[in-house]
C-alpha positions, 0 to 999 in steps of 0.5 A, spaced: 182 479 577 180 474 582 182 478 588 178 484 585 172 479 584 172 477 591 173 484 594 166 486 590 163 480 593 165 482 600 162 489 599 156 487 596 155 481 602 157 486 607 152 492 604 146 486 604 148 484 611 148 491 614 142 492 620 136 496 618 135 502 621 131 501 627 124 503 626 120 508 630 115 504 634 108 505 633 105 510 639 101 507 644 093 506 642 087 506 647 084 499 647 076 501 646 071 495 647 068 493 641 060 494 640 055 491 636 053 494 630 045 496 631 041 491 627 038 496 622 045 498 620 051 496 616 058 497 619 063 502 615 070 501 613 072 508 611 079 511 613 078 517 617 078 524 613 080 531 615 076 537 614 080 543 617 082 541 624 076 536 624 077 529 623 071 525 621 070 517 622 064 514 619 062 508 623 055 505 621 050 507 615 042 505 615 038 507 609 031 505 608 028 507 615 021 507 615 020 511 621 023 515 627 021 514 634 024 518 640 022 519 647 016 523 645 014 522 638 014 518 632 015 521 625 014 518 618 019 520 613 017 523 606 021 518 603 026 514 607 030 516 613 038 515 612 042 515 619 049 515 619 053 514 625 060 518 626 065 520 630 068 527 630 075 529 633 078 536 633 086 535 631 087 542 632 090 547 637 084 551 638 076 550 639 072 548 633 065 550 633 062 544 630 055 545 626 051 538 625 046 542 621 052 543 615 053 536 614 050 534 607 048 527 605 050 526 597 045 521 594 047 517 588 044 522 583 049 527 586 043 531 590 045 534 597 041 533 603 041 537 609 040 533 616 032 533 617 031 537 623 025 534 626 029 527 626 035 530 629 030 533 635 026 527 636 033 522 636 036 528 641 042 529 637 046 535 637 045 541 632 051 545 634 057 544 639 064 547 641 069 541 639 075 543 644 082 541 643 083 533 642 075 532 644 072 526 640 064 526 640 060 520 637 053 521 634 048 520 629 046 524 623 039 523 620 036 525 613 030 524 609 031 523 602 026 520 596 025 512 597 028 511 590 035 514 592 041 511 595 046 515 600 053 515 596 057 520 600 058 525 606 060 532 604 063 534 611 064 541 614 069 541 620 068 548 622 072 554 621 079 554 622 085 560 623 087 559 615 079 558 613 075 562 617 068 560 613 070 553 611 065 553 604 068 547 601 067 541 605 070 534 604 067 529 600 067 522 604 064 516 600 060 511 603 
């Protein structure tokens, strides 16, 4: 009896002492220098979200902007300007035609808003571009929404893929 008990204790101890399987080391990462958040902006801590072959990383949000000023014009909003700083990355194997004009701001009452064309032009932000394999682009989106509304989410559209040629549904990313 004692011998059996000793054998069980030895087996349990041996099982507990076995070395854990070696873990896979994390892949190396780029060391990007930190940049200060713009004075009118709040840094966002939202994990990256994919829509098709496009990954969206939301960096910063500014709401209640009273005007837009560029190199050639200043414009007042009908309500308030909202600016979202984001990074889009193509994680697929072929190019994606990225359309910034399709990215919709969802407000706190569930209404969706297309980017404001004039604000985008004044701030010289891209409207549409070819996002090549592994390419990462950082830029701003601008919307003009009612003063009494608050930005709640981005309805993101990554662009057509081989498996979803129309990309009609998009992906909601809470702000």
